[in-house]
Jmol script that loads the backbone (N, CA, C; Angstrom):
load data "model"
ATOM      1  N   MET A   1     -12.657  16.057  -3.627  1.00  0.00           N
ATOM      2  CA  MET A   1     -12.347  16.561  -4.201  1.00  0.00           C
ATOM      3  C   MET A   1     -10.798  16.130  -2.077  1.00  0.00           C
ATOM      4  N   THR A   2     -10.277  15.602  -2.701  1.00  0.00           N
ATOM      5  CA  THR A   2      -9.239  15.300  -1.347  1.00  0.00           C
ATOM      6  C   THR A   2      -7.562  15.699  -1.924  1.00  0.00           C
ATOM      7  N   VAL A   3      -6.650  16.085  -0.734  1.00  0.00           N
ATOM      8  CA  VAL A   3      -5.488  15.756  -0.800  1.00  0.00           C
ATOM      9  C   VAL A   3      -4.625  15.110  -1.031  1.00  0.00           C
ATOM     10  N   SER A   4      -5.215  14.309  -0.688  1.00  0.00           N
ATOM     11  CA  SER A   4      -4.328  13.081  -1.054  1.00  0.00           C
ATOM     12  C   SER A   4      -4.890  12.471  -2.595  1.00  0.00           C
ATOM     13  N   SER A   5      -3.684  12.777  -3.929  1.00  0.00           N
ATOM     14  CA  SER A   5      -3.051  12.282  -4.814  1.00  0.00           C
ATOM     15  C   SER A   5      -3.958  10.757  -5.203  1.00  0.00           C
ATOM     16  N   GLY A   6      -3.387  10.089  -4.861  1.00  0.00           N
ATOM     17  CA  GLY A   6      -3.117   8.925  -4.861  1.00  0.00           C
ATOM     18  C   GLY A   6      -4.920   8.465  -4.662  1.00  0.00           C
ATOM     19  N   LEU A   7      -5.760   9.020  -3.627  1.00  0.00           N
ATOM     20  CA  LEU A   7      -7.151   7.898  -3.850  1.00  0.00           C
ATOM     21  C   LEU A   7      -8.469   9.047  -4.808  1.00  0.00           C
ATOM     22  N   ARG A   8      -7.197   9.873  -5.799  1.00  0.00           N
ATOM     23  CA  ARG A   8      -8.286  10.803  -6.590  1.00  0.00           C
ATOM     24  C   ARG A   8      -8.465   9.019  -7.903  1.00  0.00           C
ATOM     25  N   VAL A   9      -9.466   8.658  -7.292  1.00  0.00           N
ATOM     26  CA  VAL A   9      -8.986   7.775  -8.512  1.00  0.00           C
ATOM     27  C   VAL A   9     -10.904   8.269  -8.899  1.00  0.00           C
ATOM     28  N   PRO A  10     -10.625   8.654 -10.608  1.00  0.00           N
ATOM     29  CA  PRO A  10     -12.224   8.947 -11.037  1.00  0.00           C
ATOM     30  C   PRO A  10     -12.536   7.287 -11.891  1.00  0.00           C
ATOM     31  N   LYS A  11     -12.168   6.100 -11.302  1.00  0.00           N
ATOM     32  CA  LYS A  11     -12.779   5.022 -12.064  1.00  0.00           C
ATOM     33  C   LYS A  11     -11.882   4.059 -11.877  1.00  0.00           C
ATOM     34  N   PRO A  12     -12.095   3.564 -10.568  1.00  0.00           N
ATOM     35  CA  PRO A  12     -11.198   2.904  -9.881  1.00  0.00           C
ATOM     36  C   PRO A  12     -11.131   1.082 -11.011  1.00  0.00           C
ATOM     37  N   LEU A  13      -9.677  -0.214 -11.533  1.00  0.00           N
ATOM     38  CA  LEU A  13     -10.515  -0.969 -12.188  1.00  0.00           C
ATOM     39  C   LEU A  13     -10.728  -1.764 -11.387  1.00  0.00           C
ATOM     40  N   GLY A  14      -9.884  -1.743 -10.665  1.00  0.00           N
ATOM     41  CA  GLY A  14     -10.948  -2.858  -9.469  1.00  0.00           C
ATOM     42  C   GLY A  14     -11.146  -2.921  -8.482  1.00  0.00           C
ATOM     43  N   ASP A  15     -12.086  -1.838  -8.561  1.00  0.00           N
ATOM     44  CA  ASP A  15     -13.099  -2.309  -7.572  1.00  0.00           C
ATOM     45  C   ASP A  15     -14.249  -3.026  -6.936  1.00  0.00           C
ATOM     46  N   PHE A  16     -14.530  -3.719  -7.650  1.00  0.00           N
ATOM     47  CA  PHE A  16     -15.363  -4.760  -7.373  1.00  0.00           C
ATOM     48  C   PHE A  16     -14.851  -6.321  -7.297  1.00  0.00           C
ATOM     49  N   LEU A  17     -12.887  -6.006  -7.423  1.00  0.00           N
ATOM     50  CA  LEU A  17     -11.975  -7.090  -6.998  1.00  0.00           C
ATOM     51  C   LEU A  17     -12.433  -6.765  -4.686  1.00  0.00           C
ATOM     52  N   ILE A  18     -12.328  -5.624  -5.559  1.00  0.00           N
ATOM     53  CA  ILE A  18     -11.885  -4.731  -3.973  1.00  0.00           C
ATOM     54  C   ILE A  18     -13.629  -4.985  -3.337  1.00  0.00           C
ATOM     55  N   LEU A  19     -13.979  -5.034  -3.669  1.00  0.00           N
ATOM     56  CA  LEU A  19     -14.968  -5.249  -2.915  1.00  0.00           C
ATOM     57  C   LEU A  19     -15.618  -7.170  -2.251  1.00  0.00           C
ATOM     58  N   ARG A  20     -15.387  -7.759  -3.459  1.00  0.00           N
ATOM     59  CA  ARG A  20     -15.253  -9.220  -3.450  1.00  0.00           C
ATOM     60  C   ARG A  20     -14.272  -9.832  -2.351  1.00  0.00           C
ATOM     61  N   ALA A  21     -13.067  -8.903  -1.844  1.00  0.00           N
ATOM     62  CA  ALA A  21     -12.488  -9.784  -1.204  1.00  0.00           C
ATOM     63  C   ALA A  21     -12.957  -9.306   0.215  1.00  0.00           C
ATOM     64  N   VAL A  22     -13.423  -8.029   0.204  1.00  0.00           N
ATOM     65  CA  VAL A  22     -13.806  -7.224   1.765  1.00  0.00           C
ATOM     66  C   VAL A  22     -15.559  -8.277   2.522  1.00  0.00           C
ATOM     67  N   ARG A  23     -15.869  -8.335   1.537  1.00  0.00           N
ATOM     68  CA  ARG A  23     -16.878  -9.431   1.692  1.00  0.00           C
ATOM     69  C   ARG A  23     -16.223 -10.908   2.100  1.00  0.00           C
ATOM     70  N   ALA A  24     -15.954 -11.489   1.310  1.00  0.00           N
ATOM     71  CA  ALA A  24     -15.523 -13.159   1.236  1.00  0.00           C
ATOM     72  C   ALA A  24     -14.418 -13.198   2.690  1.00  0.00           C
ATOM     73  N   SER A  25     -13.318 -11.464   3.070  1.00  0.00           N
ATOM     74  CA  SER A  25     -12.794 -12.322   4.921  1.00  0.00           C
ATOM     75  C   SER A  25     -14.112 -12.005   5.467  1.00  0.00           C
ATOM     76  N   ALA A  26     -15.281 -11.018   5.279  1.00  0.00           N
ATOM     77  CA  ALA A  26     -15.525 -10.294   6.583  1.00  0.00           C
ATOM     78  C   ALA A  26     -14.606  -9.368   7.181  1.00  0.00           C
ATOM     79  N   GLY A  27     -14.599  -8.817   6.404  1.00  0.00           N
ATOM     80  CA  GLY A  27     -13.790  -7.273   6.368  1.00  0.00           C
ATOM     81  C   GLY A  27     -14.759  -5.646   6.002  1.00  0.00           C
ATOM     82  N   THR A  28     -13.913  -4.750   5.893  1.00  0.00           N
ATOM     83  CA  THR A  28     -14.873  -3.571   6.597  1.00  0.00           C
ATOM     84  C   THR A  28     -14.060  -3.085   6.094  1.00  0.00           C
ATOM     85  N   CYS A  29     -14.984  -1.421   5.721  1.00  0.00           N
ATOM     86  CA  CYS A  29     -14.875  -0.350   5.020  1.00  0.00           C
ATOM     87  C   CYS A  29     -14.861   1.003   5.462  1.00  0.00           C
ATOM     88  N   VAL A  30     -13.737   1.714   5.406  1.00  0.00           N
ATOM     89  CA  VAL A  30     -14.242   3.108   6.391  1.00  0.00           C
ATOM     90  C   VAL A  30     -13.954   3.884   5.798  1.00  0.00           C
ATOM     91  N   ALA A  31     -14.744   5.470   5.995  1.00  0.00           N
ATOM     92  CA  ALA A  31     -13.868   6.685   5.237  1.00  0.00           C
ATOM     93  C   ALA A  31     -13.438   7.585   6.232  1.00  0.00           C
ATOM     94  N   VAL A  32     -12.430   7.936   5.675  1.00  0.00           N
ATOM     95  CA  VAL A  32     -11.628   9.379   6.585  1.00  0.00           C
ATOM     96  C   VAL A  32     -11.609  10.069   6.159  1.00  0.00           C
ATOM     97  N   SER A  33     -11.715  11.806   6.713  1.00  0.00           N
ATOM     98  CA  SER A  33     -11.763  13.092   6.036  1.00  0.00           C
ATOM     99  C   SER A  33     -10.136  13.314   5.927  1.00  0.00           C
ATOM    100  N   ASP A  34     -10.286  14.747   4.924  1.00  0.00           N
ATOM    101  CA  ASP A  34      -8.217  15.016   4.830  1.00  0.00           C
ATOM    102  C   ASP A  34      -7.639  15.561   6.183  1.00  0.00           C
ATOM    103  N   ARG A  35      -8.551  16.336   6.635  1.00  0.00           N
ATOM    104  CA  ARG A  35      -8.178  16.081   8.164  1.00  0.00           C
ATOM    105  C   ARG A  35      -8.043  14.894   9.210  1.00  0.00           C
ATOM    106  N   ALA A  36      -8.632  13.941   9.264  1.00  0.00           N
ATOM    107  CA  ALA A  36      -8.215  13.011  10.310  1.00  0.00           C
ATOM    108  C   ALA A  36      -7.076  12.409   9.182  1.00  0.00           C
ATOM    109  N   SER A  37      -7.274  12.176   8.071  1.00  0.00           N
ATOM    110  CA  SER A  37      -6.215  11.844   7.799  1.00  0.00           C
ATOM    111  C   SER A  37      -4.257  12.066   8.075  1.00  0.00           C
ATOM    112  N   LEU A  38      -5.143  13.334   8.000  1.00  0.00           N
ATOM    113  CA  LEU A  38      -3.403  14.550   8.470  1.00  0.00           C
ATOM    114  C   LEU A  38      -2.753  14.919  10.046  1.00  0.00           C
ATOM    115  N   GLU A  39      -3.173  15.102  10.469  1.00  0.00           N
ATOM    116  CA  GLU A  39      -3.227  15.025  11.387  1.00  0.00           C
ATOM    117  C   GLU A  39      -2.435  13.376  11.593  1.00  0.00           C
ATOM    118  N   ALA A  40      -3.484  11.795  11.258  1.00  0.00           N
ATOM    119  CA  ALA A  40      -2.430  10.992  11.928  1.00  0.00           C
ATOM    120  C   ALA A  40      -1.446  10.956  11.442  1.00  0.00           C
ATOM    121  N   GLY A  41      -0.534  11.634  10.282  1.00  0.00           N
ATOM    122  CA  GLY A  41       0.611  11.940   9.349  1.00  0.00           C
ATOM    123  C   GLY A  41       1.584  12.654  10.359  1.00  0.00           C
ATOM    124  N   ALA A  42       0.632  13.625  10.625  1.00  0.00           N
ATOM    125  CA  ALA A  42       1.566  14.323  11.617  1.00  0.00           C
ATOM    126  C   ALA A  42       1.902  14.020  13.354  1.00  0.00           C
ATOM    127  N   ARG A  43       1.242  12.713  13.615  1.00  0.00           N
ATOM    128  CA  ARG A  43       1.397  11.601  14.901  1.00  0.00           C
ATOM    129  C   ARG A  43       2.460  11.090  14.165  1.00  0.00           C
ATOM    130  N   LEU A  44       2.221  10.627  12.906  1.00  0.00           N
ATOM    131  CA  LEU A  44       2.815   9.185  12.607  1.00  0.00           C
ATOM    132  C   LEU A  44       4.614  10.147  12.463  1.00  0.00           C
ATOM    133  N   ALA A  45       4.451  10.845  12.159  1.00  0.00           N
ATOM    134  CA  ALA A  45       5.973  11.688  11.924  1.00  0.00           C
ATOM    135  C   ALA A  45       6.380  12.476  13.905  1.00  0.00           C
ATOM    136  N   ARG A  46       5.286  12.364  13.545  1.00  0.00           N
ATOM    137  CA  ARG A  46       5.809  12.910  16.355  1.00  0.00           C
ATOM    138  C   ARG A  46       6.217  12.097  16.566  1.00  0.00           C
ATOM    139  N   GLN A  47       5.594  11.048  16.989  1.00  0.00           N
ATOM    140  CA  GLN A  47       5.393   9.650  17.433  1.00  0.00           C
ATOM    141  C   GLN A  47       6.830   8.828  17.039  1.00  0.00           C
ATOM    142  N   ASP A  48       7.246   7.782  15.603  1.00  0.00           N
ATOM    143  CA  ASP A  48       7.332   7.371  14.838  1.00  0.00           C
ATOM    144  C   ASP A  48       8.474   7.393  13.890  1.00  0.00           C
ATOM    145  N   GLY A  49       8.456   9.102  13.906  1.00  0.00           N
ATOM    146  CA  GLY A  49       9.383   9.734  12.459  1.00  0.00           C
ATOM    147  C   GLY A  49       9.414   9.265  11.341  1.00  0.00           C
ATOM    148  N   ILE A  50       8.414   8.724  11.279  1.00  0.00           N
ATOM    149  CA  ILE A  50       7.887   8.187  10.257  1.00  0.00           C
ATOM    150  C   ILE A  50       6.680   8.805   9.270  1.00  0.00           C
ATOM    151  N   PHE A  51       7.397  10.057   7.875  1.00  0.00           N
ATOM    152  CA  PHE A  51       6.612  11.445   7.270  1.00  0.00           C
ATOM    153  C   PHE A  51       5.406  10.796   6.579  1.00  0.00           C
ATOM    154  N   ALA A  52       4.334  10.190   6.606  1.00  0.00           N
ATOM    155  CA  ALA A  52       3.786   9.341   6.117  1.00  0.00           C
ATOM    156  C   ALA A  52       2.822  10.228   4.459  1.00  0.00           C
ATOM    157  N   ALA A  53       3.104  10.237   3.639  1.00  0.00           N
ATOM    158  CA  ALA A  53       1.791  10.687   2.615  1.00  0.00           C
ATOM    159  C   ALA A  53       0.549  11.077   2.376  1.00  0.00           C
ATOM    160  N   PRO A  54      -0.408  11.372   2.695  1.00  0.00           N
ATOM    161  CA  PRO A  54      -1.631  11.608   2.850  1.00  0.00           C
ATOM    162  C   PRO A  54      -2.727  10.216   2.491  1.00  0.00           C
ATOM    163  N   GLU A  55      -1.865   9.069   2.061  1.00  0.00           N
ATOM    164  CA  GLU A  55      -3.067   8.319   1.861  1.00  0.00           C
ATOM    165  C   GLU A  55      -2.301   6.858   2.816  1.00  0.00           C
ATOM    166  N   GLY A  56      -0.746   7.263   2.688  1.00  0.00           N
ATOM    167  CA  GLY A  56      -0.737   5.774   3.408  1.00  0.00           C
ATOM    168  C   GLY A  56      -1.189   6.788   5.366  1.00  0.00           C
ATOM    169  N   ALA A  57      -1.368   8.439   5.223  1.00  0.00           N
ATOM    170  CA  ALA A  57      -1.705   8.047   6.632  1.00  0.00           C
ATOM    171  C   ALA A  57      -3.435   7.609   7.528  1.00  0.00           C
ATOM    172  N   ALA A  58      -4.292   8.321   5.529  1.00  0.00           N
ATOM    173  CA  ALA A  58      -6.143   7.510   5.525  1.00  0.00           C
ATOM    174  C   ALA A  58      -5.869   5.919   6.829  1.00  0.00           C
ATOM    175  N   CYS A  59      -4.939   5.069   6.236  1.00  0.00           N
ATOM    176  CA  CYS A  59      -4.538   4.271   6.571  1.00  0.00           C
ATOM    177  C   CYS A  59      -4.802   3.965   8.717  1.00  0.00           C
ATOM    178  N   PHE A  60      -3.036   4.790   8.915  1.00  0.00           N
ATOM    179  CA  PHE A  60      -4.081   5.251   9.791  1.00  0.00           C
ATOM    180  C   PHE A  60      -4.886   5.831  10.985  1.00  0.00           C
ATOM    181  N   ALA A  61      -4.976   6.965  10.443  1.00  0.00           N
ATOM    182  CA  ALA A  61      -6.619   7.319  10.551  1.00  0.00           C
ATOM    183  C   ALA A  61      -7.583   6.235  10.735  1.00  0.00           C
ATOM    184  N   ALA A  62      -7.682   5.328   9.487  1.00  0.00           N
ATOM    185  CA  ALA A  62      -9.074   4.568   9.372  1.00  0.00           C
ATOM    186  C   ALA A  62      -7.921   2.956  10.509  1.00  0.00           C
ATOM    187  N   LEU A  63      -7.226   2.792  11.203  1.00  0.00           N
ATOM    188  CA  LEU A  63      -6.789   2.287  12.116  1.00  0.00           C
ATOM    189  C   LEU A  63      -6.981   2.865  13.385  1.00  0.00           C
ATOM    190  N   ASP A  64      -7.412   3.418  13.087  1.00  0.00           N
ATOM    191  CA  ASP A  64      -7.241   4.961  14.685  1.00  0.00           C
ATOM    192  C   ASP A  64      -9.535   4.249  14.956  1.00  0.00           C
ATOM    193  N   GLN A  65      -9.980   4.417  14.077  1.00  0.00           N
ATOM    194  CA  GLN A  65     -11.569   4.061  14.067  1.00  0.00           C
ATOM    195  C   GLN A  65     -11.802   2.356  14.141  1.00  0.00           C
ATOM    196  N   LEU A  66     -11.158   1.992  13.499  1.00  0.00           N
ATOM    197  CA  LEU A  66     -11.385   0.320  13.576  1.00  0.00           C
ATOM    198  C   LEU A  66     -10.881   0.046  15.577  1.00  0.00           C
ATOM    199  N   LEU A  67     -10.230   0.722  15.308  1.00  0.00           N
ATOM    200  CA  LEU A  67      -9.987   0.266  16.837  1.00  0.00           C
ATOM    201  C   LEU A  67     -10.370   1.133  17.843  1.00  0.00           C
ATOM    202  N   LYS A  68     -11.405   2.059  18.119  1.00  0.00           N
ATOM    203  CA  LYS A  68     -12.024   2.772  18.238  1.00  0.00           C
ATOM    204  C   LYS A  68     -13.784   2.051  18.581  1.00  0.00           C
ATOM    205  N   SER A  69     -13.550   1.030  16.964  1.00  0.00           N
ATOM    206  CA  SER A  69     -14.971   0.602  17.565  1.00  0.00           C
ATOM    207  C   SER A  69     -14.914  -1.040  17.701  1.00  0.00           C
ATOM    208  N   GLY A  70     -13.827  -1.150  18.500  1.00  0.00           N
ATOM    209  CA  GLY A  70     -13.369  -2.887  18.183  1.00  0.00           C
ATOM    210  C   GLY A  70     -14.225  -3.524  17.330  1.00  0.00           C
ATOM    211  N   PHE A  71     -13.701  -3.103  16.379  1.00  0.00           N
ATOM    212  CA  PHE A  71     -14.003  -4.150  15.081  1.00  0.00           C
ATOM    213  C   PHE A  71     -12.164  -5.170  14.728  1.00  0.00           C
ATOM    214  N   LEU A  72     -10.867  -3.761  15.003  1.00  0.00           N
ATOM    215  CA  LEU A  72      -9.850  -4.325  15.927  1.00  0.00           C
ATOM    216  C   LEU A  72      -9.112  -4.076  17.112  1.00  0.00           C
ATOM    217  N   THR A  73      -8.170  -5.106  17.522  1.00  0.00           N
ATOM    218  CA  THR A  73      -7.979  -4.941  18.733  1.00  0.00           C
ATOM    219  C   THR A  73      -6.364  -4.779  18.732  1.00  0.00           C
ATOM    220  N   PRO A  74      -6.008  -3.742  19.911  1.00  0.00           N
ATOM    221  CA  PRO A  74      -4.640  -3.481  20.370  1.00  0.00           C
ATOM    222  C   PRO A  74      -4.323  -5.005  19.557  1.00  0.00           C
ATOM    223  N   ASP A  75      -3.920  -6.541  20.160  1.00  0.00           N
ATOM    224  CA  ASP A  75      -3.418  -7.275  21.257  1.00  0.00           C
ATOM    225  C   ASP A  75      -4.069  -8.667  18.771  1.00  0.00           C
ATOM    226  N   GLN A  76      -4.127  -7.571  18.302  1.00  0.00           N
ATOM    227  CA  GLN A  76      -3.857  -7.941  16.806  1.00  0.00           C
ATOM    228  C   GLN A  76      -3.143  -7.883  16.444  1.00  0.00           C
ATOM    229  N   LYS A  77      -1.786  -8.625  14.883  1.00  0.00           N
ATOM    230  CA  LYS A  77      -1.620  -8.212  14.654  1.00  0.00           C
ATOM    231  C   LYS A  77      -1.458  -7.250  13.176  1.00  0.00           C
ATOM    232  N   ILE A  78      -1.107  -6.218  13.108  1.00  0.00           N
ATOM    233  CA  ILE A  78      -2.226  -5.482  12.092  1.00  0.00           C
ATOM    234  C   ILE A  78      -0.889  -4.978  11.240  1.00  0.00           C
ATOM    235  N   VAL A  79      -0.810  -4.785   9.676  1.00  0.00           N
ATOM    236  CA  VAL A  79       0.006  -4.436   8.909  1.00  0.00           C
ATOM    237  C   VAL A  79      -0.437  -3.424   8.079  1.00  0.00           C
ATOM    238  N   VAL A  80       0.273  -2.456   8.375  1.00  0.00           N
ATOM    239  CA  VAL A  80      -0.680  -0.447   7.283  1.00  0.00           C
ATOM    240  C   VAL A  80       0.434  -0.451   6.577  1.00  0.00           C
ATOM    241  N   TYR A  81       0.182  -0.402   5.166  1.00  0.00           N
ATOM    242  CA  TYR A  81       1.271  -0.149   4.173  1.00  0.00           C
ATOM    243  C   TYR A  81       1.080   1.853   4.223  1.00  0.00           C
ATOM    244  N   ASN A  82       2.685   1.931   4.216  1.00  0.00           N
ATOM    245  CA  ASN A  82       3.018   3.155   3.431  1.00  0.00           C
ATOM    246  C   ASN A  82       4.251   3.707   2.075  1.00  0.00           C
ATOM    247  N   THR A  83       3.421   4.047   0.795  1.00  0.00           N
ATOM    248  CA  THR A  83       4.216   3.557  -0.172  1.00  0.00           C
ATOM    249  C   THR A  83       4.441   5.333  -0.533  1.00  0.00           C
ATOM    250  N   GLY A  84       4.156   6.243   0.299  1.00  0.00           N
ATOM    251  CA  GLY A  84       4.760   7.124  -0.034  1.00  0.00           C
ATOM    252  C   GLY A  84       5.260   8.221   0.600  1.00  0.00           C
ATOM    253  N   ALA A  85       5.507   8.778   0.126  1.00  0.00           N
ATOM    254  CA  ALA A  85       5.997  10.192   1.550  1.00  0.00           C
ATOM    255  C   ALA A  85       5.679  11.659   1.507  1.00  0.00           C
ATOM    256  N   GLY A  86       5.513  12.328   2.872  1.00  0.00           N
ATOM    257  CA  GLY A  86       4.676  13.304   3.369  1.00  0.00           C
ATOM    258  C   GLY A  86       5.380  14.353   2.535  1.00  0.00           C
ATOM    259  N   LEU A  87       6.780  14.800   1.936  1.00  0.00           N
ATOM    260  CA  LEU A  87       7.622  15.494   1.431  1.00  0.00           C
ATOM    261  C   LEU A  87       6.913  15.802   0.571  1.00  0.00           C
ATOM    262  N   LYS A  88       6.305  15.554  -0.644  1.00  0.00           N
ATOM    263  CA  LYS A  88       5.200  16.033  -1.096  1.00  0.00           C
ATOM    264  C   LYS A  88       3.978  16.312  -1.449  1.00  0.00           C
ATOM    265  N   TYR A  89       3.677  15.993   0.377  1.00  0.00           N
ATOM    266  CA  TYR A  89       2.503  17.379   0.513  1.00  0.00           C
ATOM    267  C   TYR A  89       2.352  18.123   1.566  1.00  0.00           C
ATOM    268  N   LEU A  90       3.581  18.860   1.034  1.00  0.00           N
ATOM    269  CA  LEU A  90       4.065  19.906   2.210  1.00  0.00           C
ATOM    270  C   LEU A  90       3.194  21.261   2.490  1.00  0.00           C
ATOM    271  N   GLU A  91       3.154  21.446   1.118  1.00  0.00           N
ATOM    272  CA  GLU A  91       1.647  22.461   0.882  1.00  0.00           C
ATOM    273  C   GLU A  91       0.009  22.149   2.501  1.00  0.00           C
ATOM    274  N   ALA A  92       0.330  20.699   1.710  1.00  0.00           N
ATOM    275  CA  ALA A  92      -1.405  20.258   2.042  1.00  0.00           C
ATOM    276  C   ALA A  92      -1.112  19.875   4.003  1.00  0.00           C
ATOM    277  N   TYR A  93      -0.003  19.414   4.825  1.00  0.00           N
ATOM    278  CA  TYR A  93       0.534  19.481   6.559  1.00  0.00           C
ATOM    279  C   TYR A  93       0.826  20.678   6.598  1.00  0.00           C
ATOM    280  N   SER A  94       0.587  21.465   5.887  1.00  0.00           N
ATOM    281  CA  SER A  94       1.017  23.363   6.072  1.00  0.00           C
ATOM    282  C   SER A  94      -0.332  24.428   6.694  1.00  0.00           C
ATOM    283  N   THR A  95      -1.337  23.433   6.146  1.00  0.00           N
ATOM    284  CA  THR A  95      -2.389  23.902   6.621  1.00  0.00           C
ATOM    285  C   THR A  95      -2.956  23.412   8.617  1.00  0.00           C
ATOM    286  N   LEU A  96      -2.048  21.981   8.517  1.00  0.00           N
ATOM    287  CA  LEU A  96      -1.952  22.095  10.211  1.00  0.00           C
ATOM    288  C   LEU A  96      -1.105  22.723  11.179  1.00  0.00           C
ATOM    289  N   PHE A  97      -0.444  23.885  10.878  1.00  0.00           N
ATOM    290  CA  PHE A  97       0.266  24.486  10.877  1.00  0.00           C
ATOM    291  C   PHE A  97       0.071  26.178  10.141  1.00  0.00           C
ATOM    292  N   PRO A  98      -0.893  26.615  11.368  1.00  0.00           N
ATOM    293  CA  PRO A  98      -0.905  28.978  10.604  1.00  0.00           C
ATOM    294  C   PRO A  98       0.246  28.726  11.251  1.00  0.00           C
ATOM    295  N   ARG A  99       0.666  29.408   9.821  1.00  0.00           N
ATOM    296  CA  ARG A  99       2.206  30.993   9.966  1.00  0.00           C
ATOM    297  C   ARG A  99       1.087  32.326  10.117  1.00  0.00           C
ATOM    298  N   THR A 100       1.171  33.260  11.583  1.00  0.00           N
ATOM    299  CA  THR A 100       0.883  34.681  11.159  1.00  0.00           C
ATOM    300  C   THR A 100       3.045  35.096  11.447  1.00  0.00           C
ATOM    301  N   ALA A 101       1.856  36.638  11.174  1.00  0.00           N
ATOM    302  CA  ALA A 101       3.031  37.333  11.667  1.00  0.00           C
ATOM    303  C   ALA A 101       3.796  36.918  12.902  1.00  0.00           C
ATOM    304  N   GLU A 102       2.811  36.796  13.534  1.00  0.00           N
ATOM    305  CA  GLU A 102       2.944  37.292  15.176  1.00  0.00           C
ATOM    306  C   GLU A 102       4.200  35.679  15.473  1.00  0.00           C
ATOM    307  N   SER A 103       3.726  35.108  15.122  1.00  0.00           N
ATOM    308  CA  SER A 103       4.201  33.518  15.286  1.00  0.00           C
ATOM    309  C   SER A 103       6.231  33.316  14.174  1.00  0.00           C
ATOM    310  N   GLU A 104       6.048  34.731  12.832  1.00  0.00           N
ATOM    311  CA  GLU A 104       7.465  34.638  12.887  1.00  0.00           C
ATOM    312  C   GLU A 104       7.964  35.751  13.673  1.00  0.00           C
ATOM    313  N   SER A 105       7.501  36.388  14.185  1.00  0.00           N
ATOM    314  CA  SER A 105       8.225  37.514  14.717  1.00  0.00           C
ATOM    315  C   SER A 105       8.909  36.386  15.853  1.00  0.00           C
ATOM    316  N   ASP A 106       8.325  35.727  16.501  1.00  0.00           N
ATOM    317  CA  ASP A 106       8.421  35.189  17.852  1.00  0.00           C
ATOM    318  C   ASP A 106       9.677  33.999  17.453  1.00  0.00           C
ATOM    319  N   LYS A 107       9.772  33.444  16.290  1.00  0.00           N
ATOM    320  CA  LYS A 107      10.340  33.071  16.219  1.00  0.00           C
ATOM    321  C   LYS A 107      12.141  33.500  15.442  1.00  0.00           C
ATOM    322  N   LEU A 108      11.581  34.714  14.806  1.00  0.00           N
ATOM    323  CA  LEU A 108      12.899  35.345  14.516  1.00  0.00           C
ATOM    324  C   LEU A 108      13.430  36.194  15.623  1.00  0.00           C
ATOM    325  N   GLY A 109      13.213  35.772  16.967  1.00  0.00           N
ATOM    326  CA  GLY A 109      13.708  37.204  18.055  1.00  0.00           C
ATOM    327  C   GLY A 109      13.472  39.474  17.255  1.00  0.00           C
ATOM    328  N   GLY A 110      11.947  38.639  17.149  1.00  0.00           N
ATOM    329  CA  GLY A 110      11.324  40.507  16.158  1.00  0.00           C
ATOM    330  C   GLY A 110      11.846  40.458  15.213  1.00  0.00           C
ATOM    331  N   LEU A 111      13.191  39.767  14.638  1.00  0.00           N
ATOM    332  CA  LEU A 111      14.116  40.822  13.508  1.00  0.00           C
ATOM    333  C   LEU A 111      12.142  40.811  12.300  1.00  0.00           C
ATOM    334  N   ILE A 112      11.528  39.972  12.664  1.00  0.00           N
ATOM    335  CA  ILE A 112      10.381  40.410  11.783  1.00  0.00           C
ATOM    336  C   ILE A 112       9.581  41.800  12.536  1.00  0.00           C
ATOM    337  N   THR A 113       8.678  42.692  11.377  1.00  0.00           N
ATOM    338  CA  THR A 113       7.701  43.104  12.396  1.00  0.00           C
ATOM    339  C   THR A 113       6.667  42.745  11.832  1.00  0.00           C
ATOM    340  N   PRO A 114       5.272  42.917  12.146  1.00  0.00           N
ATOM    341  CA  PRO A 114       4.206  42.563  10.985  1.00  0.00           C
ATOM    342  C   PRO A 114       2.889  43.765  10.588  1.00  0.00           C
ATOM    343  N   ARG A 115       2.940  43.826  10.094  1.00  0.00           N
ATOM    344  CA  ARG A 115       2.634  44.908   8.980  1.00  0.00           C
ATOM    345  C   ARG A 115       0.986  45.420   9.339  1.00  0.00           C
TER     346      ARG A 115
END
end "model"
wireframe off; spacefill off
backbone 0.3
color backbone group
């Protein structure tokens, strides 16, 4: 199970076409965890102001892996598509920013007392 609903596909219709294209282009595939996807999405929002859906953020997490491995290099032209908004995934992203009674109290100047 994944938080990226757009990646939850029980039977992809074009799976064999995608694999054929990856092999014909000497491409590769990588897997990324939900955590890596959400962290990449939060970093993208913080650094570039783009709040990507976890599916799009997964592409940036994969890009990080491909750059680290040397499969891609920073001097290459790289296009990453994102077609979804992170606003639809606030609950998933909230896992990166846990809330506690103490943090709420601090933010509101002590107006909330922890139970």
